[in-house]
PDB file of N, CA, C and O in Angstrom:
ATOM      1  N   MET A   1      66.380 131.456 145.498  1.00  0.00           N
ATOM      2  CA  MET A   1      67.107 131.213 144.375  1.00  0.00           C
ATOM      3  C   MET A   1      67.435 129.871 144.397  1.00  0.00           C
ATOM      4  O   MET A   1      67.674 129.277 145.448  1.00  0.00           O
ATOM      5  N   ARG A   2      67.470 129.227 143.041  1.00  0.00           N
ATOM      6  CA  ARG A   2      67.945 127.955 142.934  1.00  0.00           C
ATOM      7  C   ARG A   2      68.875 127.860 141.655  1.00  0.00           C
ATOM      8  O   ARG A   2      68.530 128.273 140.547  1.00  0.00           O
ATOM      9  N   ALA A   3      69.946 127.339 141.903  1.00  0.00           N
ATOM     10  CA  ALA A   3      71.051 127.034 140.951  1.00  0.00           C
ATOM     11  C   ALA A   3      71.244 125.641 140.635  1.00  0.00           C
ATOM     12  O   ALA A   3      71.418 124.789 141.507  1.00  0.00           O
ATOM     13  N   THR A   4      71.214 125.378 139.307  1.00  0.00           N
ATOM     14  CA  THR A   4      71.492 123.876 138.944  1.00  0.00           C
ATOM     15  C   THR A   4      72.654 123.818 137.738  1.00  0.00           C
ATOM     16  O   THR A   4      72.544 124.379 136.648  1.00  0.00           O
ATOM     17  N   GLY A   5      73.661 123.103 138.132  1.00  0.00           N
ATOM     18  CA  GLY A   5      74.661 122.769 137.258  1.00  0.00           C
ATOM     19  C   GLY A   5      74.319 121.921 136.089  1.00  0.00           C
ATOM     20  O   GLY A   5      73.796 120.811 136.188  1.00  0.00           O
ATOM     21  N   LEU A   6      74.635 122.489 135.003  1.00  0.00           N
ATOM     22  CA  LEU A   6      74.231 121.831 133.677  1.00  0.00           C
ATOM     23  C   LEU A   6      75.401 120.878 133.126  1.00  0.00           C
ATOM     24  O   LEU A   6      75.250 119.759 132.635  1.00  0.00           O
ATOM     25  N   LYS A   7      76.622 121.592 133.323  1.00  0.00           N
ATOM     26  CA  LYS A   7      77.880 120.879 132.821  1.00  0.00           C
ATOM     27  C   LYS A   7      79.018 121.467 133.576  1.00  0.00           C
ATOM     28  O   LYS A   7      79.088 122.663 133.856  1.00  0.00           O
ATOM     29  N   ASP A   8      79.898 120.583 133.888  1.00  0.00           N
ATOM     30  CA  ASP A   8      81.115 120.978 134.520  1.00  0.00           C
ATOM     31  C   ASP A   8      82.266 120.534 133.694  1.00  0.00           C
ATOM     32  O   ASP A   8      82.225 119.524 132.990  1.00  0.00           O
ATOM     33  N   SER A   9      83.441 121.430 133.816  1.00  0.00           N
ATOM     34  CA  SER A   9      84.458 121.131 133.144  1.00  0.00           C
ATOM     35  C   SER A   9      85.785 121.523 134.044  1.00  0.00           C
ATOM     36  O   SER A   9      85.970 122.640 134.528  1.00  0.00           O
ATOM     37  N   LEU A  10      86.615 120.466 134.167  1.00  0.00           N
ATOM     38  CA  LEU A  10      87.917 120.867 134.920  1.00  0.00           C
ATOM     39  C   LEU A  10      89.096 120.598 134.099  1.00  0.00           C
ATOM     40  O   LEU A  10      89.281 119.579 133.434  1.00  0.00           O
ATOM     41  N   THR A  11      89.968 121.723 134.217  1.00  0.00           N
ATOM     42  CA  THR A  11      91.279 121.602 133.411  1.00  0.00           C
ATOM     43  C   THR A  11      92.286 122.014 134.308  1.00  0.00           C
ATOM     44  O   THR A  11      91.997 122.344 135.458  1.00  0.00           O
ATOM     45  N   ASP A  12      93.562 122.025 133.838  1.00  0.00           N
ATOM     46  CA  ASP A  12      94.774 122.461 134.666  1.00  0.00           C
ATOM     47  C   ASP A  12      94.579 124.044 134.972  1.00  0.00           C
ATOM     48  O   ASP A  12      95.160 124.564 135.924  1.00  0.00           O
ATOM     49  N   HIS A  13      93.850 124.671 134.233  1.00  0.00           N
ATOM     50  CA  HIS A  13      93.782 126.263 134.313  1.00  0.00           C
ATOM     51  C   HIS A  13      92.547 126.600 135.231  1.00  0.00           C
ATOM     52  O   HIS A  13      92.433 127.734 135.695  1.00  0.00           O
ATOM     53  N   GLY A  14      91.640 125.631 135.486  1.00  0.00           N
ATOM     54  CA  GLY A  14      90.539 126.197 136.369  1.00  0.00           C
ATOM     55  C   GLY A  14      89.232 125.261 136.073  1.00  0.00           C
ATOM     56  O   GLY A  14      89.282 124.179 135.488  1.00  0.00           O
ATOM     57  N   VAL A  15      88.101 125.858 136.566  1.00  0.00           N
ATOM     58  CA  VAL A  15      86.826 125.204 136.541  1.00  0.00           C
ATOM     59  C   VAL A  15      85.867 125.892 135.683  1.00  0.00           C
ATOM     60  O   VAL A  15      85.769 127.101 135.892  1.00  0.00           O
ATOM     61  N   THR A  16      85.129 125.385 134.752  1.00  0.00           N
ATOM     62  CA  THR A  16      84.090 126.025 134.096  1.00  0.00           C
ATOM     63  C   THR A  16      82.621 125.290 134.458  1.00  0.00           C
ATOM     64  O   THR A  16      82.489 124.076 134.301  1.00  0.00           O
ATOM     65  N   THR A  17      81.703 126.004 134.877  1.00  0.00           N
ATOM     66  CA  THR A  17      80.404 125.599 135.073  1.00  0.00           C
ATOM     67  C   THR A  17      79.299 126.091 134.350  1.00  0.00           C
ATOM     68  O   THR A  17      78.968 127.252 134.593  1.00  0.00           O
ATOM     69  N   HIS A  18      78.579 125.372 133.407  1.00  0.00           N
ATOM     70  CA  HIS A  18      77.500 125.855 132.670  1.00  0.00           C
ATOM     71  C   HIS A  18      76.168 125.766 133.721  1.00  0.00           C
ATOM     72  O   HIS A  18      75.948 124.685 134.267  1.00  0.00           O
ATOM     73  N   CYS A  19      75.504 126.644 133.923  1.00  0.00           N
ATOM     74  CA  CYS A  19      74.408 126.605 134.996  1.00  0.00           C
ATOM     75  C   CYS A  19      73.132 127.284 134.648  1.00  0.00           C
ATOM     76  O   CYS A  19      73.099 128.144 133.768  1.00  0.00           O
ATOM     77  N   GLU A  20      72.030 126.902 135.351  1.00  0.00           N
ATOM     78  CA  GLU A  20      70.695 127.440 135.189  1.00  0.00           C
ATOM     79  C   GLU A  20      70.415 128.024 136.558  1.00  0.00           C
ATOM     80  O   GLU A  20      70.626 127.388 137.591  1.00  0.00           O
ATOM     81  N   VAL A  21      69.900 129.343 136.531  1.00  0.00           N
ATOM     82  CA  VAL A  21      69.475 129.952 137.794  1.00  0.00           C
ATOM     83  C   VAL A  21      68.097 130.343 137.640  1.00  0.00           C
ATOM     84  O   VAL A  21      67.688 130.936 136.642  1.00  0.00           O
ATOM     85  N   ARG A  22      67.319 129.987 138.703  1.00  0.00           N
ATOM     86  CA  ARG A  22      66.004 130.460 138.829  1.00  0.00           C
ATOM     87  C   ARG A  22      65.842 131.242 140.058  1.00  0.00           C
ATOM     88  O   ARG A  22      66.309 130.836 141.123  1.00  0.00           O
ATOM     89  N   HIS A  23      65.188 132.367 139.954  1.00  0.00           N
ATOM     90  CA  HIS A  23      64.939 133.307 141.068  1.00  0.00           C
ATOM     91  C   HIS A  23      63.670 134.074 140.972  1.00  0.00           C
ATOM     92  O   HIS A  23      63.291 134.524 139.891  1.00  0.00           O
ATOM     93  N   GLY A  24      62.927 134.255 142.198  1.00  0.00           N
ATOM     94  CA  GLY A  24      61.665 135.003 142.303  1.00  0.00           C
ATOM     95  C   GLY A  24      61.737 136.330 141.778  1.00  0.00           C
ATOM     96  O   GLY A  24      60.760 136.822 141.213  1.00  0.00           O
ATOM     97  N   ASP A  25      62.953 137.033 141.935  1.00  0.00           N
ATOM     98  CA  ASP A  25      63.004 138.436 141.407  1.00  0.00           C
ATOM     99  C   ASP A  25      62.980 138.504 139.861  1.00  0.00           C
ATOM    100  O   ASP A  25      62.501 139.446 139.229  1.00  0.00           O
ATOM    101  N   THR A  26      63.547 137.406 139.324  1.00  0.00           N
ATOM    102  CA  THR A  26      63.416 137.563 137.798  1.00  0.00           C
ATOM    103  C   THR A  26      62.212 136.792 137.310  1.00  0.00           C
ATOM    104  O   THR A  26      61.821 137.060 136.174  1.00  0.00           O
ATOM    105  N   GLN A  27      61.569 135.877 138.003  1.00  0.00           N
ATOM    106  CA  GLN A  27      60.353 135.270 137.619  1.00  0.00           C
ATOM    107  C   GLN A  27      59.141 136.134 137.433  1.00  0.00           C
ATOM    108  O   GLN A  27      58.279 135.934 136.577  1.00  0.00           O
ATOM    109  N   HIS A  28      59.147 137.147 138.340  1.00  0.00           N
ATOM    110  CA  HIS A  28      58.030 138.101 138.340  1.00  0.00           C
ATOM    111  C   HIS A  28      58.248 138.901 137.135  1.00  0.00           C
ATOM    112  O   HIS A  28      57.187 139.368 136.722  1.00  0.00           O
ATOM    113  N   THR A  29      59.175 139.185 136.500  1.00  0.00           N
ATOM    114  CA  THR A  29      59.391 139.931 135.311  1.00  0.00           C
ATOM    115  C   THR A  29      59.101 139.099 134.111  1.00  0.00           C
ATOM    116  O   THR A  29      59.073 139.643 133.008  1.00  0.00           O
ATOM    117  N   GLY A  30      58.890 137.858 134.235  1.00  0.00           N
ATOM    118  CA  GLY A  30      58.549 137.009 133.021  1.00  0.00           C
ATOM    119  C   GLY A  30      59.763 136.204 132.603  1.00  0.00           C
ATOM    120  O   GLY A  30      59.727 135.512 131.586  1.00  0.00           O
ATOM    121  N   VAL A  31      60.840 136.285 133.373  1.00  0.00           N
ATOM    122  CA  VAL A  31      61.997 135.383 133.037  1.00  0.00           C
ATOM    123  C   VAL A  31      62.062 134.221 133.861  1.00  0.00           C
ATOM    124  O   VAL A  31      62.381 134.337 135.044  1.00  0.00           O
ATOM    125  N   ASP A  32      61.766 133.002 133.309  1.00  0.00           N
ATOM    126  CA  ASP A  32      61.826 131.869 134.253  1.00  0.00           C
ATOM    127  C   ASP A  32      63.178 131.490 134.718  1.00  0.00           C
ATOM    128  O   ASP A  32      63.372 131.129 135.879  1.00  0.00           O
ATOM    129  N   ARG A  33      64.112 131.565 133.834  1.00  0.00           N
ATOM    130  CA  ARG A  33      65.476 130.986 134.167  1.00  0.00           C
ATOM    131  C   ARG A  33      66.505 131.836 133.497  1.00  0.00           C
ATOM    132  O   ARG A  33      66.190 132.530 132.530  1.00  0.00           O
ATOM    133  N   LEU A  34      67.630 131.813 133.934  1.00  0.00           N
ATOM    134  CA  LEU A  34      68.786 132.330 133.409  1.00  0.00           C
ATOM    135  C   LEU A  34      69.751 131.318 133.077  1.00  0.00           C
ATOM    136  O   LEU A  34      69.875 130.357 133.836  1.00  0.00           O
ATOM    137  N   ILE A  35      70.479 131.416 131.995  1.00  0.00           N
ATOM    138  CA  ILE A  35      71.487 130.482 131.731  1.00  0.00           C
ATOM    139  C   ILE A  35      72.955 131.128 131.634  1.00  0.00           C
ATOM    140  O   ILE A  35      73.082 132.134 130.937  1.00  0.00           O
ATOM    141  N   GLY A  36      73.912 130.670 132.210  1.00  0.00           N
ATOM    142  CA  GLY A  36      75.111 131.426 132.406  1.00  0.00           C
ATOM    143  C   GLY A  36      76.225 130.357 132.576  1.00  0.00           C
ATOM    144  O   GLY A  36      76.096 129.136 132.664  1.00  0.00           O
ATOM    145  N   TRP A  37      77.373 131.130 132.600  1.00  0.00           N
ATOM    146  CA  TRP A  37      78.671 130.401 132.728  1.00  0.00           C
ATOM    147  C   TRP A  37      79.367 130.861 134.056  1.00  0.00           C
ATOM    148  O   TRP A  37      79.390 132.074 134.266  1.00  0.00           O
ATOM    149  N   ASP A  38      79.874 130.111 134.870  1.00  0.00           N
ATOM    150  CA  ASP A  38      80.698 130.540 135.973  1.00  0.00           C
ATOM    151  C   ASP A  38      82.134 129.944 135.713  1.00  0.00           C
ATOM    152  O   ASP A  38      82.283 128.725 135.628  1.00  0.00           O
ATOM    153  N   ILE A  39      83.063 130.717 135.602  1.00  0.00           N
ATOM    154  CA  ILE A  39      84.495 130.453 135.112  1.00  0.00           C
ATOM    155  C   ILE A  39      85.428 130.690 136.240  1.00  0.00           C
ATOM    156  O   ILE A  39      85.517 131.858 136.616  1.00  0.00           O
ATOM    157  N   VAL A  40      86.101 129.843 136.815  1.00  0.00           N
ATOM    158  CA  VAL A  40      87.088 130.230 137.775  1.00  0.00           C
ATOM    159  C   VAL A  40      88.494 129.736 137.180  1.00  0.00           C
ATOM    160  O   VAL A  40      88.708 128.556 136.901  1.00  0.00           O
ATOM    161  N   GLU A  41      89.417 130.755 137.019  1.00  0.00           N
ATOM    162  CA  GLU A  41      90.691 130.343 136.519  1.00  0.00           C
ATOM    163  C   GLU A  41      91.716 130.241 137.648  1.00  0.00           C
ATOM    164  O   GLU A  41      91.505 130.973 138.615  1.00  0.00           O
ATOM    165  N   MET A  42      92.709 129.513 137.679  1.00  0.00           N
ATOM    166  CA  MET A  42      93.714 129.348 138.509  1.00  0.00           C
ATOM    167  C   MET A  42      95.027 130.007 138.255  1.00  0.00           C
ATOM    168  O   MET A  42      95.530 129.934 137.134  1.00  0.00           O
ATOM    169  N   GLN A  43      95.617 130.652 139.239  1.00  0.00           N
ATOM    170  CA  GLN A  43      97.009 131.056 139.013  1.00  0.00           C
ATOM    171  C   GLN A  43      97.951 130.452 140.051  1.00  0.00           C
ATOM    172  O   GLN A  43      97.989 130.948 141.177  1.00  0.00           O
ATOM    173  N   GLY A  44      98.629 129.520 139.763  1.00  0.00           N
ATOM    174  CA  GLY A  44      99.327 128.744 140.647  1.00  0.00           C
ATOM    175  C   GLY A  44      98.319 128.080 141.423  1.00  0.00           C
ATOM    176  O   GLY A  44      97.374 127.588 140.808  1.00  0.00           O
ATOM    177  N   ASP A  45      98.368 127.976 142.783  1.00  0.00           N
ATOM    178  CA  ASP A  45      97.503 127.314 143.583  1.00  0.00           C
ATOM    179  C   ASP A  45      96.392 128.192 144.226  1.00  0.00           C
ATOM    180  O   ASP A  45      95.765 127.847 145.228  1.00  0.00           O
ATOM    181  N   LYS A  46      96.199 129.422 143.521  1.00  0.00           N
ATOM    182  CA  LYS A  46      95.131 130.348 144.049  1.00  0.00           C
ATOM    183  C   LYS A  46      94.245 130.680 142.706  1.00  0.00           C
ATOM    184  O   LYS A  46      94.673 130.629 141.553  1.00  0.00           O
ATOM    185  N   SER A  47      92.918 131.031 143.111  1.00  0.00           N
ATOM    186  CA  SER A  47      91.948 131.322 142.047  1.00  0.00           C
ATOM    187  C   SER A  47      92.176 132.870 141.649  1.00  0.00           C
ATOM    188  O   SER A  47      92.330 133.704 142.541  1.00  0.00           O
ATOM    189  N   ALA A  48      92.191 133.179 140.484  1.00  0.00           N
ATOM    190  CA  ALA A  48      92.182 134.507 140.057  1.00  0.00           C
ATOM    191  C   ALA A  48      90.934 135.081 140.087  1.00  0.00           C
ATOM    192  O   ALA A  48      89.906 134.411 139.982  1.00  0.00           O
ATOM    193  N   PRO A  49      90.953 136.566 140.254  1.00  0.00           N
ATOM    194  CA  PRO A  49      89.633 137.390 140.252  1.00  0.00           C
ATOM    195  C   PRO A  49      88.992 137.070 138.929  1.00  0.00           C
ATOM    196  O   PRO A  49      89.624 137.073 137.872  1.00  0.00           O
ATOM    197  N   THR A  50      87.646 136.782 139.036  1.00  0.00           N
ATOM    198  CA  THR A  50      86.795 136.576 137.975  1.00  0.00           C
ATOM    199  C   THR A  50      85.460 137.408 137.885  1.00  0.00           C
ATOM    200  O   THR A  50      84.879 137.734 138.920  1.00  0.00           O
ATOM    201  N   ARG A  51      85.039 137.707 136.797  1.00  0.00           N
ATOM    202  CA  ARG A  51      83.741 138.253 136.757  1.00  0.00           C
ATOM    203  C   ARG A  51      82.647 137.129 136.692  1.00  0.00           C
ATOM    204  O   ARG A  51      82.737 136.335 135.756  1.00  0.00           O
ATOM    205  N   ARG A  52      81.706 136.993 137.520  1.00  0.00           N
ATOM    206  CA  ARG A  52      80.757 135.932 137.444  1.00  0.00           C
ATOM    207  C   ARG A  52      79.409 136.250 137.809  1.00  0.00           C
ATOM    208  O   ARG A  52      79.269 137.124 138.664  1.00  0.00           O
ATOM    209  N   PRO A  53      78.432 135.729 137.345  1.00  0.00           N
ATOM    210  CA  PRO A  53      78.457 134.786 136.177  1.00  0.00           C
ATOM    211  C   PRO A  53      78.408 135.612 134.851  1.00  0.00           C
ATOM    212  O   PRO A  53      77.981 136.762 134.748  1.00  0.00           O
ATOM    213  N   LEU A  54      78.895 134.867 133.901  1.00  0.00           N
ATOM    214  CA  LEU A  54      78.775 135.395 132.489  1.00  0.00           C
ATOM    215  C   LEU A  54      77.490 134.825 131.709  1.00  0.00           C
ATOM    216  O   LEU A  54      77.420 133.686 131.248  1.00  0.00           O
ATOM    217  N   TRP A  55      76.589 135.703 131.644  1.00  0.00           N
ATOM    218  CA  TRP A  55      75.233 135.312 131.157  1.00  0.00           C
ATOM    219  C   TRP A  55      75.308 134.873 129.722  1.00  0.00           C
ATOM    220  O   TRP A  55      76.026 135.504 128.945  1.00  0.00           O
ATOM    221  N   GLU A  56      74.581 133.783 129.301  1.00  0.00           N
ATOM    222  CA  GLU A  56      74.576 133.279 128.012  1.00  0.00           C
ATOM    223  C   GLU A  56      73.545 133.994 127.208  1.00  0.00           C
ATOM    224  O   GLU A  56      72.388 133.577 127.249  1.00  0.00           O
ATOM    225  N   ARG A  57      73.857 135.049 126.469  1.00  0.00           N
ATOM    226  CA  ARG A  57      72.909 135.988 125.747  1.00  0.00           C
ATOM    227  C   ARG A  57      72.361 135.473 124.624  1.00  0.00           C
ATOM    228  O   ARG A  57      71.627 136.184 123.937  1.00  0.00           O
ATOM    229  N   THR A  58      72.663 134.028 124.235  1.00  0.00           N
ATOM    230  CA  THR A  58      71.927 133.626 123.018  1.00  0.00           C
ATOM    231  C   THR A  58      70.568 132.817 123.534  1.00  0.00           C
ATOM    232  O   THR A  58      69.732 132.313 122.784  1.00  0.00           O
ATOM    233  N   TYR A  59      70.544 132.809 124.768  1.00  0.00           N
ATOM    234  CA  TYR A  59      69.353 132.033 125.534  1.00  0.00           C
ATOM    235  C   TYR A  59      68.261 133.301 125.469  1.00  0.00           C
ATOM    236  O   TYR A  59      68.614 134.338 126.030  1.00  0.00           O
ATOM    237  N   PRO A  60      66.990 133.272 124.833  1.00  0.00           N
ATOM    238  CA  PRO A  60      66.221 134.410 124.763  1.00  0.00           C
ATOM    239  C   PRO A  60      65.879 134.964 126.253  1.00  0.00           C
ATOM    240  O   PRO A  60      66.047 136.171 126.426  1.00  0.00           O
ATOM    241  N   GLN A  61      65.466 134.268 127.219  1.00  0.00           N
ATOM    242  CA  GLN A  61      65.305 134.893 128.519  1.00  0.00           C
ATOM    243  C   GLN A  61      66.393 135.375 129.171  1.00  0.00           C
ATOM    244  O   GLN A  61      66.203 136.351 129.898  1.00  0.00           O
ATOM    245  N   THR A  62      67.556 134.896 129.080  1.00  0.00           N
ATOM    246  CA  THR A  62      68.701 135.502 129.683  1.00  0.00           C
ATOM    247  C   THR A  62      69.010 136.824 128.876  1.00  0.00           C
ATOM    248  O   THR A  62      69.335 137.849 129.475  1.00  0.00           O
ATOM    249  N   ALA A  63      68.904 136.775 127.557  1.00  0.00           N
ATOM    250  CA  ALA A  63      69.060 137.966 126.684  1.00  0.00           C
ATOM    251  C   ALA A  63      68.298 139.063 127.175  1.00  0.00           C
ATOM    252  O   ALA A  63      68.799 140.169 127.381  1.00  0.00           O
ATOM    253  N   ARG A  64      66.876 138.736 127.405  1.00  0.00           N
ATOM    254  CA  ARG A  64      65.980 139.799 127.879  1.00  0.00           C
ATOM    255  C   ARG A  64      66.385 140.297 129.132  1.00  0.00           C
ATOM    256  O   ARG A  64      66.442 141.524 129.206  1.00  0.00           O
ATOM    257  N   PHE A  65      66.740 139.518 130.334  1.00  0.00           N
ATOM    258  CA  PHE A  65      67.188 139.860 131.477  1.00  0.00           C
ATOM    259  C   PHE A  65      68.419 140.927 131.421  1.00  0.00           C
ATOM    260  O   PHE A  65      68.403 142.022 131.984  1.00  0.00           O
ATOM    261  N   ALA A  66      69.492 140.402 130.634  1.00  0.00           N
ATOM    262  CA  ALA A  66      70.702 141.115 130.469  1.00  0.00           C
ATOM    263  C   ALA A  66      70.369 142.639 129.798  1.00  0.00           C
ATOM    264  O   ALA A  66      70.956 143.661 130.153  1.00  0.00           O
ATOM    265  N   GLU A  67      69.536 142.601 128.979  1.00  0.00           N
ATOM    266  CA  GLU A  67      69.216 143.821 128.213  1.00  0.00           C
ATOM    267  C   GLU A  67      68.436 144.874 129.302  1.00  0.00           C
ATOM    268  O   GLU A  67      68.682 146.080 129.321  1.00  0.00           O
ATOM    269  N   ARG A  68      67.478 144.228 130.183  1.00  0.00           N
ATOM    270  CA  ARG A  68      66.800 145.041 131.294  1.00  0.00           C
ATOM    271  C   ARG A  68      67.815 145.515 132.324  1.00  0.00           C
ATOM    272  O   ARG A  68      67.689 146.639 132.809  1.00  0.00           O
ATOM    273  N   GLN A  69      68.723 144.788 132.649  1.00  0.00           N
ATOM    274  CA  GLN A  69      69.828 144.970 133.562  1.00  0.00           C
ATOM    275  C   GLN A  69      70.602 146.167 133.042  1.00  0.00           C
ATOM    276  O   GLN A  69      70.894 147.105 133.784  1.00  0.00           O
ATOM    277  N   ARG A  70      70.949 146.120 131.685  1.00  0.00           N
ATOM    278  CA  ARG A  70      71.779 147.119 131.101  1.00  0.00           C
ATOM    279  C   ARG A  70      71.223 148.472 131.031  1.00  0.00           C
ATOM    280  O   ARG A  70      71.881 149.487 131.261  1.00  0.00           O
ATOM    281  N   ALA A  71      69.758 148.445 130.644  1.00  0.00           N
ATOM    282  CA  ALA A  71      69.013 149.575 130.645  1.00  0.00           C
ATOM    283  C   ALA A  71      68.902 150.270 132.051  1.00  0.00           C
ATOM    284  O   ALA A  71      69.077 151.483 132.171  1.00  0.00           O
ATOM    285  N   GLN A  72      68.602 149.438 133.117  1.00  0.00           N
ATOM    286  CA  GLN A  72      68.562 150.094 134.299  1.00  0.00           C
ATOM    287  C   GLN A  72      69.848 150.705 134.819  1.00  0.00           C
ATOM    288  O   GLN A  72      69.803 151.638 135.620  1.00  0.00           O
ATOM    289  N   GLN A  73      70.919 150.235 134.411  1.00  0.00           N
ATOM    290  CA  GLN A  73      72.254 150.631 134.836  1.00  0.00           C
ATOM    291  C   GLN A  73      72.366 152.039 134.189  1.00  0.00           C
ATOM    292  O   GLN A  73      72.781 152.987 134.856  1.00  0.00           O
ATOM    293  N   ALA A  74      72.023 152.167 132.979  1.00  0.00           N
ATOM    294  CA  ALA A  74      72.230 153.321 132.104  1.00  0.00           C
ATOM    295  C   ALA A  74      71.415 154.373 132.590  1.00  0.00           C
ATOM    296  O   ALA A  74      71.813 155.516 132.365  1.00  0.00           O
ATOM    297  N   SER A  75      70.268 154.207 133.261  1.00  0.00           N
ATOM    298  CA  SER A  75      69.419 155.222 133.805  1.00  0.00           C
ATOM    299  C   SER A  75      69.744 155.724 135.177  1.00  0.00           C
ATOM    300  O   SER A  75      69.071 156.611 135.702  1.00  0.00           O
ATOM    301  N   TRP A  76      70.795 155.151 135.775  1.00  0.00           N
ATOM    302  CA  TRP A  76      71.286 155.526 137.118  1.00  0.00           C
ATOM    303  C   TRP A  76      72.034 156.820 136.851  1.00  0.00           C
ATOM    304  O   TRP A  76      72.582 157.418 137.777  1.00  0.00           O
TER     305      TRP A  76
END
């Protein structure tokens, strides 16, 4: 797996990272890369629980991956 940060933003409330992820498990299904957001919010001096990553479904390969994941979970 290889993750590359595309853009980082730091605010008083946390950190947002726009990233690209490449992984052999997704590449063998025809998805070269996934684009997503990693958002960590702060509550005081501690990080709040967050769901990560948030996949960018407007990117076609990421949308295809997310749909495949949703379909697999529905079949369990």
